[in-house]
C-alpha positions as CSV (number, residue, x, y, z in Angstrom):
1,M,-139.2,105.9,64.9
2,V,-141.8,103.2,63.5
3,L,-143.7,103.3,61.1
4,Q,-146.8,101.8,60.9
5,H,-150.2,100.9,59.1
6,I,-153.5,100.0,61.2
7,S,-156.3,98.9,59.9
8,Q,-159.3,100.3,62.1
9,D,-162.4,98.7,60.4
10,G,-161.3,95.7,59.2
11,Y,-158.2,94.1,57.1
12,L,-154.8,95.3,54.8
13,S,-155.5,94.2,51.3
14,D,-152.0,93.3,49.0
15,S,-151.9,96.6,47.9
16,D,-151.9,97.9,51.3
17,L,-148.9,95.7,52.2
18,E,-147.3,96.5,49.0
19,T,-147.8,100.3,49.4
20,F,-146.2,99.6,52.8
21,V,-143.4,98.2,52.1
22,A,-142.6,100.3,49.5
23,R,-142.8,103.3,51.5
24,A,-140.4,101.8,54.5
25,W,-137.8,101.3,51.9
26,A,-138.0,104.4,49.7
27,D,-135.7,106.1,52.0
28,E,-133.3,103.7,53.1
29,A,-130.1,104.0,51.9
30,I,-130.1,100.5,50.3
31,D,-128.3,101.2,47.1
32,G,-125.3,98.7,46.6
33,K,-125.9,97.2,49.6
34,R,-126.1,93.4,50.6
35,I,-129.7,92.6,52.2
36,L,-130.7,89.7,53.7
37,F,-134.3,88.6,54.9
38,I,-134.8,86.7,58.2
39,I,-138.2,85.0,57.8
40,P,-140.3,82.6,59.7
41,D,-141.6,78.6,58.5
42,Q,-144.3,77.2,58.0
43,T,-145.3,77.2,61.7
44,R,-146.6,80.6,61.6
45,S,-149.7,82.2,59.9
46,M,-148.1,85.2,58.1
47,P,-148.6,86.4,54.6
48,M,-145.3,86.1,52.8
49,P,-146.5,85.6,49.4
50,Q,-147.5,88.9,49.4
51,L,-144.9,90.2,51.7
52,F,-142.0,88.2,49.3
53,R,-143.3,89.7,45.8
54,A,-143.4,93.6,47.8
55,L,-140.0,93.4,48.9
56,H,-138.9,92.2,45.3
57,G,-140.7,95.0,44.1
58,A,-139.0,97.5,46.9
59,V,-135.3,96.1,46.8
60,H,-134.6,94.5,43.7
61,G,-132.4,96.2,41.5
62,R,-131.2,98.5,44.3
63,A,-129.7,96.6,46.6
64,A,-126.7,94.7,45.5
65,R,-128.0,91.3,46.4
66,M,-131.0,90.3,48.3
67,D,-131.7,87.0,49.9
68,Y,-134.0,84.5,52.2
69,L,-132.9,82.7,56.0
70,I,-135.4,80.8,57.0
71,A,-135.6,81.2,60.7
72,L,-136.4,77.5,61.9
73,G,-135.0,77.5,65.6
74,T,-134.8,73.3,65.7
75,H,-137.8,72.5,63.2
76,P,-136.8,70.7,60.5
77,P,-135.5,71.9,57.3
78,M,-137.9,73.2,54.3
79,T,-137.9,71.0,51.3
80,D,-137.8,73.3,48.0
81,I,-141.6,72.3,47.7
82,M,-142.5,73.6,51.0
83,I,-140.0,76.9,50.1
84,E,-141.8,77.6,47.0
85,Q,-145.7,77.0,49.2
86,L,-144.6,79.3,52.1
87,L,-143.3,82.2,49.1
88,G,-146.2,81.6,46.5
89,I,-143.8,81.3,43.7
90,T,-143.7,78.9,41.1
91,P,-139.9,76.1,40.3
92,E,-140.0,78.4,37.5
93,E,-140.3,81.6,39.5
94,R,-138.1,80.8,41.6
95,H,-135.4,79.6,39.3
96,G,-136.1,82.2,36.6
97,R,-137.5,85.7,37.9
98,Y,-136.4,85.2,41.2
99,G,-133.6,83.0,40.3
100,D,-130.8,85.4,41.7
101,I,-132.5,85.5,45.4
102,G,-130.6,82.7,48.1
103,I,-132.8,81.1,49.9
104,Y,-131.6,79.2,52.8
105,N,-132.7,77.0,55.8
106,H,-130.8,77.4,59.1
107,A,-129.1,74.9,60.1
108,W,-128.8,75.0,64.0
109,Q,-126.8,71.5,64.3
110,N,-123.9,72.2,62.1
111,P,-121.4,74.1,63.7
112,E,-119.6,75.1,60.5
113,A,-122.8,77.2,60.0
114,L,-122.4,78.9,63.2
115,A,-120.0,81.9,64.3
116,R,-119.9,83.0,67.9
117,I,-120.4,86.8,68.8
118,G,-119.9,86.7,72.1
119,T,-120.8,85.7,75.7
120,L,-123.1,86.4,78.2
121,S,-121.4,86.0,81.5
122,E,-122.4,84.1,84.9
123,E,-123.1,87.7,86.0
124,D,-125.4,88.5,83.2
125,I,-127.5,86.0,83.5
126,A,-127.8,86.1,87.2
127,S,-129.1,89.7,86.9
128,I,-131.4,89.5,83.9
129,S,-133.3,86.3,85.4
130,G,-133.2,87.8,89.1
131,G,-131.0,85.0,90.4
132,L,-133.2,81.3,88.7
133,M,-130.1,80.9,86.7
134,G,-126.4,81.8,86.9
135,Q,-124.3,80.4,84.2
136,S,-122.7,82.1,81.0
137,V,-123.2,81.1,77.6
138,D,-121.6,81.7,74.4
139,V,-123.5,83.3,71.7
140,T,-123.9,81.6,67.9
141,I,-125.7,82.8,65.3
142,N,-125.9,81.7,61.6
143,K,-122.9,83.0,59.9
144,R,-124.6,84.5,56.5
145,V,-126.1,87.1,58.6
146,L,-122.4,88.6,58.9
147,D,-122.2,88.6,55.3
148,Y,-124.6,91.3,54.8
149,D,-124.6,94.8,55.3
150,L,-128.3,95.0,56.5
151,V,-130.5,92.3,57.9
152,C,-134.3,92.3,58.4
153,I,-136.6,90.2,60.2
154,V,-140.4,90.1,58.8
155,G,-142.5,88.6,60.9
156,P,-145.6,88.2,62.8
157,V,-146.1,88.4,66.6
158,F,-148.2,86.9,68.6
159,P,-148.3,85.8,72.8
160,H,-145.5,83.2,73.0
161,E,-145.0,80.4,75.6
162,V,-141.2,80.9,76.4
163,V,-140.7,84.8,76.0
164,G,-144.2,86.6,76.1
165,F,-144.6,87.7,72.6
166,S,-143.0,86.3,69.5
167,G,-141.6,88.1,67.0
168,G,-138.7,91.0,66.9
169,N,-135.5,89.6,68.4
170,K,-136.8,85.9,68.7
171,Y,-136.3,85.6,65.0
172,F,-132.1,85.8,65.8
173,F,-132.8,83.5,68.9
174,P,-133.6,81.0,68.8
175,G,-134.7,82.0,65.0
176,V,-130.7,81.5,63.8
177,S,-128.9,80.5,66.4
178,G,-127.2,77.8,67.9
179,A,-128.7,75.8,70.6
180,D,-126.9,77.1,73.7
181,I,-128.7,80.0,73.9
182,L,-131.8,78.8,73.0
183,N,-131.6,75.9,75.6
184,L,-130.4,78.2,78.1
185,F,-133.3,80.9,77.7
186,H,-136.0,78.3,77.0
187,W,-135.4,76.3,80.7
188,L,-135.5,79.8,82.3
189,G,-139.0,80.7,80.6
190,A,-139.9,77.2,81.8
191,L,-138.9,77.7,85.5
192,I,-141.1,81.3,85.4
193,T,-143.8,78.9,83.4
194,N,-146.0,79.2,80.8
195,Y,-149.1,80.9,83.2
196,S,-146.7,84.0,84.0
197,I,-144.8,84.7,80.2
198,N,-147.5,84.2,77.8
199,G,-149.3,87.3,76.6
200,T,-146.8,89.1,79.1
201,K,-144.4,92.0,77.0
202,H,-141.6,92.6,79.0
203,T,-140.3,89.2,80.3
204,P,-136.5,87.7,81.5
205,V,-136.6,86.4,78.8
206,R,-137.0,89.0,76.2
207,A,-134.3,90.8,77.7
208,V,-132.0,87.9,77.2
209,V,-132.8,87.5,73.3
210,D,-132.4,91.4,73.2
211,R,-129.2,91.0,75.1
212,A,-127.8,88.3,73.0
213,A,-128.8,90.7,69.7
214,A,-127.1,93.9,70.4
215,L,-124.0,91.7,69.7
216,I,-124.9,91.1,66.4
217,P,-122.2,93.6,64.6
218,V,-124.8,94.6,61.7
219,E,-127.7,96.9,60.6
220,K,-130.6,95.4,61.6
221,R,-134.5,96.3,60.6
222,C,-137.9,94.6,61.3
223,F,-140.9,94.3,60.0
224,C,-143.8,93.2,62.4
225,L,-146.9,91.9,61.7
226,N,-150.2,91.7,63.3
227,V,-152.1,88.1,61.7
228,I,-155.9,86.9,62.6
229,G,-156.1,83.5,60.5
230,K,-155.2,84.7,57.1
231,N,-156.0,88.1,57.6
232,T,-153.3,90.8,58.7
233,K,-154.8,93.9,61.2
234,A,-151.4,95.8,60.9
235,I,-147.6,96.2,60.1
236,Y,-144.8,98.0,61.9
237,Y,-141.4,99.0,60.6
238,G,-138.7,99.8,62.3
239,S,-135.9,98.6,64.4
240,P,-136.3,94.9,65.5
241,E,-136.6,96.5,69.2
242,A,-139.0,99.4,68.5
243,A,-141.4,98.0,65.7
244,W,-141.7,94.6,67.8
245,S,-142.8,96.7,70.8
246,E,-146.0,98.5,68.7
247,A,-146.8,95.1,67.5
248,A,-147.1,93.2,70.8
249,D,-149.0,96.0,72.6
250,L,-151.2,95.6,69.6
251,S,-151.5,91.6,70.0
252,A,-152.0,92.4,73.7
253,Q,-155.3,93.5,72.1
254,T,-156.1,91.3,69.4
255,H,-154.8,87.7,70.6
256,I,-155.8,87.4,74.1
257,I,-159.6,86.3,74.6
258,Y,-160.5,86.7,78.2
259,K,-163.5,84.0,79.6
260,P,-165.2,84.6,82.6
261,H,-165.3,80.7,84.0
262,P,-162.4,77.8,83.3
263,F,-164.1,74.9,81.4
264,Q,-164.1,70.6,82.3
265,S,-162.7,69.9,78.8
266,V,-161.5,71.9,76.0
267,L,-160.8,70.2,72.3
268,A,-158.1,72.0,71.0
269,M,-158.2,71.7,66.9
270,A,-154.5,71.6,65.4
271,P,-154.4,73.4,62.5
272,P,-152.5,71.8,59.3
273,M,-149.4,73.7,59.9
274,Y,-148.8,71.8,63.2
275,D,-147.8,68.7,62.1
276,E,-146.3,67.3,65.5
277,I,-146.5,67.5,69.0
278,W,-142.8,70.3,68.6
279,V,-145.2,73.1,67.5
280,A,-149.0,71.6,68.0
281,G,-148.0,71.5,71.7
282,K,-148.8,75.5,71.4
283,C,-152.9,74.5,71.8
284,M,-151.9,73.4,75.2
285,Y,-149.7,76.6,75.9
286,K,-152.7,78.9,74.3
287,L,-155.0,77.3,76.8
288,E,-153.9,76.2,79.8
289,P,-155.0,78.9,81.9
290,V,-158.5,78.4,81.0
291,V,-158.9,74.3,81.6
292,A,-160.1,73.7,85.3
293,D,-157.9,72.2,88.0
294,G,-158.7,68.1,87.3
295,G,-160.1,69.2,84.0
296,E,-158.6,68.1,80.5
297,L,-157.1,69.5,77.3
298,I,-157.3,67.4,74.4
299,I,-155.1,68.2,71.6
300,Y,-156.6,67.1,68.3
301,G,-155.4,66.5,64.6
302,K,-155.4,63.5,62.4
303,H,-152.5,64.8,60.6
304,I,-150.4,64.7,63.5
305,R,-148.1,61.4,63.2
306,E,-145.1,62.5,65.2
307,V,-143.8,63.7,68.4
308,S,-141.1,65.3,67.1
309,V,-139.2,64.4,63.6
310,T,-135.5,66.4,65.4
311,H,-136.2,66.1,68.9
312,G,-138.4,62.7,69.2
313,K,-135.7,60.4,70.8
314,L,-134.9,62.9,73.5
315,I,-138.5,63.6,74.3
316,A,-138.9,59.8,74.3
317,Q,-136.1,59.3,76.9
318,V,-137.5,62.2,79.2
319,G,-141.7,62.2,79.2
320,Y,-143.5,64.9,79.6
321,H,-143.9,66.2,83.0
322,V,-144.3,68.8,85.3
323,R,-141.5,71.7,85.7
324,D,-140.8,70.4,89.7
325,Y,-140.7,66.8,88.5
326,F,-137.0,67.9,86.6
327,L,-136.3,70.4,89.1
328,K,-135.8,68.5,92.1
329,Q,-134.0,65.7,90.2
330,M,-131.8,67.9,88.6
331,D,-128.9,65.3,88.9
332,Q,-131.1,62.9,86.8
333,F,-131.5,65.1,83.7
334,A,-128.2,67.6,83.7
335,H,-127.5,65.8,80.1
336,I,-131.2,66.8,78.8
337,P,-131.2,70.4,76.7
338,G,-133.2,72.7,78.4
339,G,-134.9,73.1,75.4
340,I,-136.2,69.6,75.6
341,L,-137.2,69.8,79.2
342,A,-138.6,73.5,79.0
343,H,-141.0,72.2,76.1
344,S,-142.1,69.0,78.3
345,T,-143.0,71.2,81.0
346,H,-144.7,73.5,78.7
347,V,-146.8,70.8,77.4
348,R,-147.5,69.4,80.5
349,G,-148.8,72.3,82.5
350,M,-148.9,73.1,85.9
351,G,-148.8,70.6,88.9
352,T,-146.4,69.5,91.8
353,F,-143.9,66.9,92.5
354,E,-143.9,65.8,95.9
355,N,-142.5,62.8,97.8
356,G,-141.9,60.9,94.4
357,V,-145.4,61.7,93.5
358,E,-146.2,63.9,90.5
359,R,-149.8,65.6,90.1
360,P,-150.3,67.4,87.4
361,R,-153.3,70.3,87.1
362,V,-154.8,68.7,84.5
363,Q,-154.8,66.1,82.1
364,V,-153.1,66.6,78.4
365,T,-154.5,63.7,76.0
366,L,-153.8,63.3,72.2
367,A,-156.3,62.5,69.9
368,T,-154.0,62.1,66.6
369,A,-152.5,59.5,64.4
370,I,-149.8,58.8,67.1
371,P,-150.2,55.6,68.7
372,E,-151.9,54.9,71.9
373,A,-148.7,53.0,73.3
374,E,-146.4,55.9,72.3
375,C,-148.5,58.6,74.2
376,R,-148.8,56.5,77.3
377,A,-145.1,56.1,77.2
378,I,-144.4,59.9,77.2
379,N,-147.0,60.2,79.9
380,L,-150.0,62.0,78.0
381,G,-153.2,60.5,77.9
382,Y,-154.9,59.4,74.4
383,R,-158.2,59.1,72.3
384,D,-158.8,57.2,69.4
385,P,-159.7,60.8,66.8
386,D,-162.4,58.8,65.4
387,S,-164.0,59.1,68.4
388,I,-164.4,62.7,68.8
389,N,-167.2,64.5,66.8
390,P,-166.1,68.5,67.3
391,D,-170.0,69.1,67.7
392,D,-170.1,67.6,71.4
393,W,-168.2,70.5,72.6
394,R,-169.9,73.4,70.2
395,D,-171.9,75.7,71.8
396,R,-171.5,74.2,75.4
397,E,-169.4,76.6,77.2
398,E,-171.9,77.3,80.0
399,E,-171.8,73.7,80.8
400,G,-168.1,73.9,80.8
401,L,-166.9,72.8,77.5
402,L,-164.4,74.6,75.2
403,L,-164.0,74.1,71.4
404,V,-161.4,75.8,69.9
405,P,-160.8,75.9,65.9
406,N,-157.2,76.7,65.1
407,A,-155.9,76.5,68.5
408,G,-152.4,77.7,69.2
409,E,-151.6,81.6,68.0
410,I,-154.6,83.1,70.3
411,L,-154.0,83.1,74.0
412,Y,-156.8,82.5,76.5
413,R,-156.9,83.9,80.3
414,L,-159.7,84.0,82.2
415,T,-160.8,87.1,83.4
416,A,-160.5,88.2,87.2
417,G,-162.5,86.7,89.5
418,G,-162.6,84.0,87.1
419,A,-160.2,81.0,89.3
420,A,-159.9,77.6,88.0
421,E,-161.9,75.4,89.9
């Protein structure tokens, strides 16, 4: 059963969210239990301050303990200041009113922070992937998850380049998992391509994630939210699978925009929460389908100064390339984690690699604070961000120019018959 509250004519208020959370937990047998909430970091739009306070009001005092684990995946750990901003609390509140609540960063690179909970066999992966992959993988997860009686995911659902729609069990894998399984299914997603997966509800990657989550020997719950900008359209509560399913259905209606024709030039304005290309690449993932053949997608944001704090050295080794560049030379890239290769292909987009010649379908250009030499070295274009005037793209869709403010969460597709030129 899924409990839900959908605003029919606007958005949910803070009091709506508080009432919903209280209702969701009213009948849960949580008295005396240890509860862990798994939440997103700052790279997801989410009314986390409202949810944090609502959850505290509904759970604190009933549960024996309530803590939070930030589903970083492979993102850098959040500082205390960042955590307090994420939750909307002051340092005084964190150490006072909320002083008995543990708030932890996931540590994907620390073997001592992880626990093995099972294995997906070669046969499992071959069956799920339709034969695209056939390797076994150990399933590891942050061992804190195993220290609680109940684990509750709290996060939004958007179209997603790797899994189809984010949210639900994705907060376990890759949110709080080890590297092996995330590298496997990210590369699986890249093999299938962003084109085919993004905005598709049921995908082989989602099946891998759900299969891995079934190995977690802890009771699970989930709040899934439909968030548009800073506003919440709906909230769902139930099992991770059921709540996610309902939220994904609504996201398919609210987070996909259809355009009648492709565009020669798309200016994707990265919001401040995307402070490196590792996450700002979402601008490309969500807009690739509406860029015309031979067109250009510009990722614009003067606040972006890094390719990736965590993965920058590996990305510098391989650069950004179309899928077949790697697929037809895998012996040269076998030592590179699948998650790195997947990110590379997702940012570079569709294209071909024949007879040693790579031909991407579109040009991807960075107009950021990353120097031109670095952009060229990783096989991306460069524009001086100071030379960009967003008004040059505004209201010129009929001329083949598209301006997208706050790019990265809304997926753009072409209507039937609007194939790229």
